N, C-alpha and C positions, 0 to 999 in steps of 0.2 A: 359761380354764384354772385360774383361781382358784377358781372354783364347783366344778370337777373335785376339787380337792383340799381342799375345805372339808368333804366328808363323813367326810374321813379321820380317824383318833384321831390321826396322826402329825402332828409339827409339821412344816412346810415353811417351807424357806428361799427368801424370795423376793429376795433382795440381787442375784442373778446374772441373774435374769430380766426381760426387757423387756415390757412390756405396751402393746401398741399398739391405737390405737382405729382403728374402720373408716376415718374420715376420712383420717387419718394415711396409712393405706394407699394410698389413693388419690392423696394428695399426694407420698408418695415415688416411686411408678409414675410420675407425670406428670414428677417431676424427672429420673428415669433415662431417660425415653423422650428429653426435650428435652437433656440430655447426650449421649445418643447420636448424635441430630440434629445437633449443634454439632460433633462430633468430626469426623462424616462429612463435614460442609461445610468444615472446616479442611482434612482431606484433600484433599478435592477442590479446593480454594483452592490450597494447595501445589501440587498436580498441574498446574493450570492454568499458574502462574508456572513451574514447571520447564519445562514445554512451550514456554512463549513464550523461555524464554532459551536452550534447546535450539536451536530454530529460529532464534534471532539468531546464536548461534555457529556453527551450521552453516553458514549463508547466508555469514558471512565465511570460513569455511573452503574455500566453493564458490568464492568469490572469487579465494583464493588458489591454491586447485588448478588454478582455468582461468588464470591468471597465471604459475603456474610451468610447467603443459601448453604452453601459448602460448609462452613463452620458449624452453623446452626444444625444441619441435618445429622451431620457426622460426629459433632461432640468437637470438633476443630477444624483446622485448615488442612482439606486434604490434597494431595497431588493433583486431581484432576482441575480444583479450585486454583491451584497454584499456575497450571497450566493456561487455563482460560483467562486468569490476569494476565499472563506473560505476553498471549497472544494480543489480547485488547490493548496492552502498555505498546506494543512494538506498532500496531496497527494506528495509534494515535500520536506515538512520539517519534516517530522514524523521519516522517517527515520535518518535525521541526529540529530533529538532531541533525540532518544534513541540511538544512537551511542555515542554521546559525552554527554548525559545523563543530558541536559540542556534545557530550554523551547526557542521556535523559534517562527516564526510567525504563522505557523499552529497552535501549542500547546496554544498561547496565545492570547486572544479575545480583548486585547485592540484595536490595529489597526481597527478592524473591528467594534469595538463599535464608534471609532471617524467617520469612514464612514457612520455607520448608522444615526448617530446624523447628518453628513451633509446630508444625505438622505432627513431627516425630517424638514430641515430648508428650508423656501421660497426661492424659485428660482429668480434668478435675471439676466436680459439680459445682453449678453456680450457686451462691449463698444470696439467698433474697432475704433482705431485712423484713421483720413480720410487721405487719399493718398495725394502728392502733385499733384496739378491740374495745367493744363497749357492750356491757350487759344487755340480755335480752329484754329486761325488763323495763328500760327506757323506751319512752316512745319513739317511731321512727322518726330521723332526721335529728336526733338530739345529739349534742355535742358530746365526747368522751369525757368523763370526769376525771379528776386526777387521781393518780394511783397513789393512795394512802398508806396502804398496808406495807409493812416490812418487809413481807415476803417476795415482792418484787424485786427490790434491790437485793436480796440473797440470790435469786434465781439469775440476774443480770450478771452479777458476780462470779457465780458458779454455773458457767453452762454445761460443764459435766454433770451436775447434780440435777438440772433440767432434763438433761439427755437422759439419765438413769431412771425417769419416772416415766414408764412407758404405760401403764395402767393402774386401776384403781388399787391394787396389792402392792404398790410402791410406795404406799403412804400409809401413816399410822394415824388410828381413829381412836378418839378418848372423849370423855365427857367433858364440857368446859367449866370452869368455874370463875371465881370473883377475880382472880389474877387475869382473868382474858378480856375485862372491858373494855380496855383501849384498843386492842385488836379487833374487838367485836365492832366497835364504834367506827373505825376505819373501813371495814370490809364493808358494811351496808352502806356507806356513804357510794362506795365502789358498784354496789348490787343495785340499787333502787334509788329512784329520783328523791331530791333533797327533801320535798314535800311529802312524801311517805316513808322515809326511813326513819327508825327510831333514834333518836339524839344520846348523847353520852350517859346522861341521867336515867334515861329508860333501859339504855342496854344494863347498867348497874343493877335496877331494880329486877330485871329480868334473870341476870344469873344468882341473884340473891333469893328468889322466888321459889319455895319448894314445890309448886307446880308447874314448872318450867322445866322441860327436859332439852338441854342443849348439847349437841354433838359437833365435833370438830375434826376436820382432816388436817394432819401437820406433816411436814415435810423431813423425812428421815436423811440420816447423814450428816447433819449440822446439828449442834451442840443448843442452837437456840429454839429448833422446833417451832419454825414460823407457821402459823396457820393459812391454810389454803382453800380450805372450804367450811361452810358452817350450815347448820339446819337448828331452827329453833322452832320447839314445838310447845303449845299450850295445852298442857294434858288434864287441867281440872278445868271446873266449873269456875272457881275462885279467880283462877289466871285468866280465862277469857274475858269475865267481867272485869278485869285489871286491865287487859291490855288490848280488849277491842271496843269498838264503838258501840253504842246501845242498837244501832240500827244493824250492824253485823250480825250480833249476836241474834237479836230477834228474827233476822233471815235465815241463820243457821237452824234456830227451833222449828222455823215453819218449813223448811226445806228436807231437812235432815231428821232433827228431832221427833217431830211429830209422824213424820210416814214409819218410821224405826221403832215408835215407841219409845224413845229415851226421854226419862223424866229426870230435869234437874233438882233433884230430891235435895241435894246439898253442895256446900261448897268445894267439897273434896271429892265431888263424882266425879268418877274416870272414864263414863261411858262414851263420852263424844270428847274428842281432841282437836287441836287446830293447828295446822303448820301456819307459823308467824311469817319466818324469814328462811329465805335459802338459796343459796348461791357457791359458785365456785370461782377462782380467779382466772382470768383471760388465759394464762400459759398453759393451765392444767385442764381445760375444759376437752370435750370429746374422749376422754380417757375412762367413762365408766364412773367417776369419783362420784357425782351427784347421786346418780344411782346408788351407789353403795351408801353414802351418808343416809339417805333418805330410807335405804332397807334397813339399815341398825336403827335409827330412831324410831320405826314402825314397830320394832320386835321391842325396843325397849318401852316404849309406851303400853305397847300389849302385854307385857310382862309385868309392868309394875300396877296395871289396873289388875291383873289375875292375882297378884301377892295381897291385895288388899281383901281379898274374900267375895269381891261384887259380883257381877254378871258378867264382868270383863268389858272389854273394848268393842264397841257397837260399831263406830264408825269415826274415821278421821277425816277431816274437811280443810280445804283451802280455796284460794280465791286466785285467779290470775289474768292478767289481760289477754284480750281476744286477741291480740297482734303477737303475743310471746310464743311464737311458735316451739323454739327450743325447749321451752319448759314445758310445754302441753305434752309435748313427745315423751319428756323425761317421766312426767308422772303418768302416762299411760303406760308405758314401760313397766311401771312399778306397780300396776293394778287400780290405778284410780280412774273412774268413770265420771262422765259430764253429768250432773245433776240439774242445770240451768245455767241462763243467760241474763245477766244482771246489765241494764242499759245504764251507761254513766256511772260505773261503778268507779272508775279510775278517772275523775275528773270529766272529759269529754269523750272518754274511751269506754268501750263495754269490757264488763269482764264475766269470765264464766266460772261457775261453782262446782268444783270436782270433790268427790268423795271417794274413801277407800273403806271397803267394808272387810272385815277379817273372814268370813264366812265364804267371800266369795275370790277371796286374793288366792 
């Protein structure tokens, strides 16, 4: 390159040019080749180390998986599981033991002796903490309300008492009175959304109204007789006018009263009744308590209508949200039939109108 520019009449600046001799080119090429080979060897070495570490870790995980599978499938740690863990432990840890010249998990039998003792011990059932339950009357996605009722504290303090309640027959049933106002107001806050549950004042008025039939299920075996379930029925025309909205009452007249020929001829008429509130605490659900409460209420309302010398009870109605599957199944088991669907009855949710007819029950 210097000879190329020597014949030129223009000056050439060689400050930034590098002149490399032929021998130097060969040397640079060799250095580059050796560097590439070294880098590849280093990558290969790290790969081998990574693979060995992965095998060791995987073997340990296999031992843990085998142990868990064996204990879960057989209710404890079996002898076959212990043997599998011992094999995996020796495969993994024997090289470490010989290299470092000290005992490890595979070389020592003490951990497996403990596992063997555990396998020979009697098996116990796992106790799972109950999940927070929410009334099916709440819209899907709602947060569980606080547990206001005193019965929850009683059942937590007396697990033996809770275990003794296997069916609806293990509870006591009776009519509610004015002294149950506080318990009733606490329970309805758990059973229904706040915007649709009666307050303390309304609960007081219900339990003092002569047209209201209220039943309760109480826990036996404790002197406090805490309430675990309730049913509130409006058994007269006056009670329905008092505690139902005008739109709801008009709908009952149109959908049930008119087809059945039920005339509201007086405030004490008992030909049509209405289930206002109904629920059981979460700890005692799926034991038939709700069905038993409803059965007793229906018999009581029907008997009171017959005692007055009237034509008797013609129908008992209720409304239920369309999303409340458990309540719907309970009503249908008790003989209620669906009469109609009301769009937007529960705010943005549709509701069903159900009725129970004594002649068809």
